[in-house]
C-alpha positions in Angstrom: -91.8 87.4 11.5 -91.5 89.1 7.7 -88.9 88.5 5.2 -86.9 91.8 6.3 -86.9 90.5 9.8 -86.3 87.3 9.3 -83.1 88.1 7.1 -81.8 90.7 9.7 -81.8 88.5 12.1 -80.4 85.8 10.5 -77.6 87.8 9.6 -77.1 88.9 13.0 -76.5 85.6 14.1 -74.6 85.2 11.2 -72.0 87.5 11.9 -72.0 86.8 15.3 -70.7 83.2 14.7 -68.7 83.9 11.8 -65.9 86.3 12.0 -62.5 87.4 10.2 -62.7 85.9 6.5 -63.7 82.1 6.5 -63.4 79.8 3.6 -65.8 77.7 1.5 -65.2 75.1 -1.0 -67.3 73.5 -4.0 -67.3 70.1 -3.9 -68.7 67.1 -7.2 -70.4 64.7 -5.3 -71.5 62.5 -7.9 -67.9 62.5 -9.9 -65.8 62.7 -6.6 -67.2 60.4 -3.9 -67.1 57.1 -4.6 -67.6 55.6 -0.9 -67.8 56.6 2.8 -63.7 56.8 2.6 -63.6 59.3 0.2 -66.5 61.3 2.4 -64.3 60.6 5.3 -60.9 62.1 3.3 -62.9 65.1 2.3 -63.9 66.1 5.6 -60.6 65.5 7.0 -59.2 67.9 4.5 -61.3 70.2 5.1 -60.6 70.8 8.6 -57.6 70.4 8.6 -57.1 73.5 6.2 -59.7 75.6 7.8 -62.8 75.1 5.2 -66.2 76.9 7.2 -69.0 76.3 4.5 -69.2 73.2 2.5 -71.1 72.9 -0.9 -71.2 69.5 -2.2 -73.2 69.1 -5.2 -76.3 67.0 -5.3 -76.7 66.7 -9.4 -73.7 68.8 -11.0 -75.7 69.2 -14.3 -76.1 65.5 -14.8 -79.8 65.5 -14.5 -79.4 62.8 -11.8 -79.0 63.1 -8.0 -76.7 61.8 -5.5 -79.8 60.5 -3.2 -83.0 58.7 -3.5 -85.7 60.9 -5.0 -88.7 60.4 -6.3 -88.2 63.6 -8.6 -85.1 62.4 -10.5 -83.0 59.2 -11.2 -80.2 58.3 -8.7 -76.4 58.8 -9.9 -75.2 54.8 -10.5 -72.4 56.4 -7.6 -74.9 56.8 -5.2 -77.2 53.8 -5.4 -76.2 51.7 -1.9 -75.0 54.6 -0.4 -75.3 58.3 1.3 -72.7 60.5 0.7 -74.7 63.7 1.2 -75.9 62.5 4.3 -72.3 61.4 5.6 -71.5 64.7 4.7 -74.0 66.3 7.2 -73.1 64.0 9.9 -69.6 64.9 9.7 -69.4 68.2 9.1 -71.8 68.7 12.0 -69.2 66.6 13.9 -66.5 69.0 12.9 -68.4 72.0 13.5 -68.7 73.0 9.6 -71.6 74.0 7.6 -73.2 72.2 4.7 -75.0 74.1 2.0 -76.1 71.4 -0.7 -74.7 72.9 -4.1 -78.2 72.4 -6.6 -77.6 73.0 -10.2 -80.8 74.3 -11.5 -80.9 74.7 -15.2 -78.4 72.6 -16.7 -80.2 69.1 -16.4 -77.6 66.3 -17.9 -77.1 65.1 -21.5 -80.2 64.3 -24.1 -78.6 60.8 -24.1 -79.2 60.2 -20.9 -82.4 57.9 -21.4 -80.2 55.6 -23.4 -77.7 55.5 -20.3 -80.4 53.9 -17.6 -78.0 51.0 -16.2 -75.1 53.1 -16.7 -75.1 56.3 -15.2 -78.2 55.9 -13.3 -80.4 53.2 -11.4 -83.1 52.9 -14.0 -85.5 51.5 -10.6 -86.3 55.1 -10.2 -87.7 58.2 -11.9 -87.0 58.5 -15.3 -84.6 61.2 -16.7 -86.8 64.5 -17.3 -85.8 63.9 -21.1 -87.9 61.0 -21.1 -90.8 62.1 -19.0 -90.6 65.6 -20.0 -89.0 66.8 -22.9 -91.2 69.6 -23.2 -89.7 71.1 -20.0 -85.8 71.7 -22.2 -85.7 75.3 -24.2 -85.9 75.7 -27.8 -83.3 78.2 -29.0 -83.6 81.2 -31.8 -83.5 78.6 -34.8 -86.6 76.9 -33.5 -84.6 73.4 -32.3 -85.2 72.0 -28.7 -82.1 71.5 -27.0 -82.6 67.8 -27.0 -82.2 68.1 -30.3 -79.6 70.5 -30.9 -77.6 70.4 -28.0 -74.8 73.2 -26.4 -71.5 72.8 -25.3 -70.6 69.0 -25.1 -68.9 68.1 -22.4 -69.6 64.6 -22.5 -71.6 62.6 -25.1 -75.2 64.0 -26.0 -74.0 68.4 -24.6 -75.4 70.2 -22.0 -79.4 70.5 -22.0 -81.2 73.2 -20.4 -84.6 73.4 -18.4 -87.0 76.0 -19.6 -87.3 78.4 -16.4 -89.8 80.3 -18.5 -92.6 77.3 -18.1 -94.6 77.0 -14.7 -94.3 73.7 -14.9 -90.5 73.5 -14.6 -90.6 75.9 -12.2 -92.7 73.8 -10.3 -90.2 70.8 -10.8 -87.5 73.0 -9.3 -89.3 73.7 -6.3 -90.7 70.1 -5.8 -86.8 69.2 -5.8 -85.9 71.9 -3.1 -88.5 70.9 -1.1 -87.5 67.4 -1.4 -84.4 67.9 -0.4 -85.2 69.8 2.7 -87.4 67.7 3.8 -84.8 64.3 3.3 -81.7 66.5 5.1 -83.5 68.6 7.4 -80.2 69.2 9.4 -78.5 71.3 6.4 -77.7 74.8 7.0 -78.4 76.4 3.4 -78.8 75.8 0.0 -76.8 76.8 -2.3 -78.0 77.9 -6.3 -76.1 77.5 -9.6 -76.8 77.3 -12.8 -79.8 80.0 -11.8 -79.5 81.7 -15.4 -80.3 81.2 -19.0 -77.3 79.8 -21.7 -75.6 82.3 -24.0 -73.2 82.4 -26.2 -72.0 82.2 -30.2 -69.6 80.2 -32.1 -68.1 81.0 -35.6 -67.1 77.8 -37.5 -64.6 78.5 -40.4 -65.3 75.7 -43.4 -62.7 75.0 -45.7 -64.9 72.3 -48.7 -61.6 72.6 -51.2 -62.1 69.1 -51.1 -65.4 68.5 -51.0 -66.7 66.4 -54.1 -70.2 67.7 -54.1 -72.9 69.3 -52.4 -76.5 68.3 -52.8 -77.5 72.1 -53.9 -75.5 75.5 -53.8 -74.7 76.5 -50.3 -76.1 80.1 -49.5 -76.3 82.4 -46.5 -78.8 81.9 -44.5 -78.7 78.0 -44.9 -78.5 75.6 -41.9 -75.4 73.8 -41.8 -75.4 70.7 -38.8 -72.3 69.4 -37.7 -72.5 65.8 -36.2 -70.6 63.6 -34.5 -71.2 59.8 -34.3 -71.5 58.3 -30.7 -69.3 55.8 -30.2 -71.2 53.4 -28.0 -73.7 52.9 -30.4 -72.6 54.6 -34.0 -75.9 55.2 -35.2 -76.8 57.7 -32.6 -75.1 61.3 -33.2 -74.0 62.4 -29.5 -73.5 66.1 -30.6 -75.3 67.6 -33.0 -74.7 71.5 -33.9 -76.5 74.0 -36.4 -75.3 76.6 -37.6 -75.9 79.4 -39.9 -74.0 80.4 -42.9 -72.9 84.2 -42.7 -70.3 84.8 -45.6 -69.5 82.4 -48.5 -66.2 82.6 -50.2 -64.5 81.4 -53.5 -61.2 82.2 -54.1 -58.4 80.0 -55.9 -56.6 78.1 -54.3 -59.6 77.9 -51.3 -63.0 77.6 -51.1 -64.3 78.7 -47.3 -67.4 79.3 -45.9 -68.8 81.0 -42.5 -71.2 79.8 -39.8 -72.4 80.9 -36.7 -74.4 79.5 -34.0 -75.4 81.7 -31.5 -77.2 79.9 -28.4 -79.9 81.7 -27.1 -82.9 80.7 -25.6 -86.0 79.9 -24.8 -87.8 80.8 -28.0 -90.7 77.9 -27.5 -93.8 78.7 -28.6 -95.2 79.1 -24.8 -92.5 81.2 -23.8 -92.9 83.3 -27.2 -97.1 83.6 -25.9 -96.1 84.4 -22.5 -93.4 87.2 -23.4 -96.4 89.1 -25.5 -99.1 88.5 -23.0 -97.7 89.9 -19.8 -95.3 92.7 -21.9 -98.2 94.0 -24.1 -95.6 92.7 -27.6 -97.4 92.0 -30.6 -94.7 90.2 -33.2 -96.1 91.0 -36.7 -98.4 87.8 -37.3 -96.6 87.5 -41.4 -93.4 86.0 -39.3 -93.8 82.3 -39.7 -90.3 80.7 -38.0 -89.0 81.0 -34.7 -85.6 82.4 -36.3 -87.7 85.2 -37.9 -89.5 85.9 -34.6 -86.0 86.0 -32.6 -84.8 88.4 -35.2 -87.5 90.6 -34.9 -87.2 90.6 -31.1 -83.4 91.2 -31.5 -84.4 94.6 -33.7 -87.8 95.8 -31.8 -87.5 94.3 -28.1 -84.2 93.3 -27.1 -84.3 95.1 -23.9 -88.5 94.2 -22.7 -87.3 90.3 -24.2 -84.7 90.2 -21.8 -86.7 92.1 -18.4 -88.9 88.6 -19.0 -86.3 86.6 -19.2 -84.4 88.0 -15.8 -87.8 88.0 -14.2 -88.2 84.5 -15.5 -85.0 84.3 -13.5 -85.7 86.0 -10.2 -89.0 84.2 -9.8 -87.4 80.6 -9.0 -84.5 82.2 -6.3 -88.1 84.2 -5.2 -89.7 81.2 -4.6 -87.3 79.0 -3.4 -86.7 81.8 -0.7 -90.4 81.7 -0.1 -90.0 77.6 0.7 -87.2 77.8 2.6 -88.6 80.7 4.9 -91.8 78.7 5.3 -90.2 75.2 5.6 -87.1 76.1 7.9 -86.7 80.1 7.9 -82.8 79.4 9.6 -82.0 77.8 6.5 -79.3 80.3 4.2 -79.7 80.4 0.8 -76.8 81.6 -1.7 -76.1 81.7 -5.4 -73.2 80.8 -7.6 -73.2 84.1 -9.8 -71.6 85.4 -12.9 -68.3 87.9 -11.7 -69.4 90.3 -14.7 -72.4 91.9 -13.2 -73.9 93.8 -16.1 -72.7 90.5 -18.1 -74.9 88.4 -16.1 -78.0 90.7 -16.7 -77.8 90.8 -20.1 -76.5 87.7 -21.8 -77.8 85.4 -19.0 -80.7 87.4 -17.6 -79.0 86.8 -14.1 -79.6 89.9 -11.9 -77.8 88.9 -9.0 -77.9 92.2 -7.2 -81.7 92.5 -7.2 -81.9 89.2 -5.1 -79.6 90.6 -2.5 -81.6 94.1 -2.6 -84.5 92.2 -2.1 -83.6 90.1 0.6 -83.3 87.1 -1.5 -79.8 85.8 -0.6 -78.2 85.3 2.6 -74.4 86.0 0.7 -73.1 85.1 -2.6 -70.5 83.6 -4.3 -69.3 85.4 -7.5 -67.6 83.1 -9.8 -64.3 84.9 -10.2 -62.6 82.5 -12.0 -59.5 83.0 -14.7 -58.8 86.5 -13.9 -55.9 87.9 -11.4 -56.2 89.5 -8.2 -55.9 93.2 -9.4 -59.3 92.5 -11.3 -61.0 90.4 -8.4 -60.1 93.6 -6.3 -62.0 95.5 -8.8 -64.7 93.5 -8.8 -65.3 93.7 -5.2 -65.2 97.3 -5.3 -68.4 97.5 -7.6 -70.1 94.7 -6.0 -70.2 97.3 -3.0 -71.3 99.8 -4.7 -73.8 98.0 -6.4 -75.3 96.0 -3.7 -75.0 99.0 -1.0 -74.7 96.8 2.0 -71.3 96.8 3.3 -71.6 94.2 5.5 -73.3 91.6 2.9 -71.4 88.5 2.6 -69.9 87.9 -0.1 -67.3 84.9 -1.1 -65.9 85.1 -4.4 -65.2 81.8 -6.0 -61.5 81.3 -7.1 -60.5 78.5 -9.5 -57.2 76.7 -10.1 -56.8 74.2 -12.9 -53.9 73.1 -15.0 -55.2 75.3 -17.6 -54.9 78.4 -15.1 -52.5 77.2 -12.6 -52.5 79.5 -9.4 -48.8 78.9 -8.0 -48.3 79.0 -4.4 -46.5 82.4 -4.9 -49.7 83.9 -6.4 -52.1 82.6 -4.1 -50.8 85.1 -0.9 -51.8 87.6 -3.7 -55.3 86.5 -4.1 -56.0 86.2 -0.5 -54.4 89.8 -0.2 -56.8 91.2 -3.0 -60.1 89.6 -1.2 -59.6 91.1 1.9 -58.4 94.3 0.6 -61.4 94.4 -1.7 -63.8 93.6 1.1 -65.0 90.0 0.7 -66.1 88.4 3.7 -64.1 85.1 2.3 -63.3 82.9 -0.1 -64.8 79.7 -2.0 -62.4 77.5 -4.1 -63.1 76.0 -6.8 -63.3 73.1 -6.2 -62.2 70.2 -4.4 -61.0 67.6 -6.6 -58.6 70.6 -7.9 -57.1 72.6 -4.6 -56.3 69.2 -2.5 -53.4 67.6 -3.5 -54.4 64.5 -1.0 -57.6 64.1 -3.3 -55.3 63.7 -6.4 -52.7 61.5 -5.1 -55.4 59.4 -4.1 -56.9 59.6 -7.4 -53.6 59.2 -9.1 -54.2 62.5 -10.9 -51.2 64.7 -11.7 -50.8 67.5 -8.8 -51.4 71.2 -10.0 -49.4 72.7 -6.8 -49.3 72.0 -3.2 -51.5 74.1 -1.6 -52.3 72.4 1.6 -49.9 73.9 3.9 -50.6 77.8 2.3 -54.2 77.5 2.0 -54.3 76.5 5.9 -51.8 78.6 7.1 -53.5 81.7 5.3 -57.2 80.6 6.0 -56.2 80.4 9.5 -54.3 83.9 9.7 -57.4 85.8 8.0 -59.9 84.2 10.3 -58.0 85.8 13.7 
């Protein structure tokens, strides 16, 4: 059976089983589950409020996984039990599907190798940061993300692997194969961070009180901003390099403006592959990575992004083939940027093409931090782009202390999803939406959602 025929059969059986609006939920296994009781509480809560699709994360960008692996170190919290196995067993007993959530490109902290025994079991595989530093991306200044990490959520920052390298893609493919072999009864695989990273920081520095500089600072200079690691002050857990873009001197203040652009990957391998595959010639007299990156931005921006898009799409395509070969009934889905044009331009994530090529079975756009009207508009745009009125779309809705969805607002979100043609909702995440979880962990409640979720989900499903 060819891929298109497989997809058609799968869609038909899927819709025969799932009618009405359904609900999915993301859950962070490594950080939120400590024992079997936590898993049971999760399953019981999901069953109570009417969840159908469970998306438990196996790695959550930690560089570790929640099961015994030959490819990545096992998270310290998961060394003596199998949370994912328990979730799969319990979900099947309760009639819910399990689609393990796999973070693809975000692969843990630059300090992870130093955290053995604390963050992961040292008897297994070593972190990629130690065994394969070449797997990680290089920024437009020429620095590996291991030396100049991106966003610092925790010590050591957030480090992405290079989807432009065949060796990295093979690592991802092997991870998916291992997951399916270890847990053959999963209903799907759910992809996240299946993209590059891109954003810009602007830093204003007031150096009125500065005693002296080693030399005069000029526009174009690199300024390092660093923070010492509390566990070991001889090590920096955050290292940011900024380019000075403007320097002002006026009384009574002296300031400089610096920018930090996170754009990847400009390692020698990627630059050579881009030139070879797209017949591009970067001028020979450009010596630094920054000069080459600036030349590409000015002269070959569109083709550069096409090349990056092809790298990301090849990962999705490769995973689709693996699932078709190993277990054709396993679904493939992805958490995607909600703004499609920004997804393509900034992070090379052309998720609409994944759908039109038959690579995905459903999609979960991360429609976070936007109001119901905006979600309704986004859904209408998705339907126009996809050109398939029955393709399942489960928009992600987030609540948090910083973006609180009130009980009064919740009905508006459900109405927007239904009226916009969504197939259901995906909640981010269990630890934020479940008041039972937050009480059990002594966390401040955001809202009491349980009864309303149950009422809305079951009402929309009939």
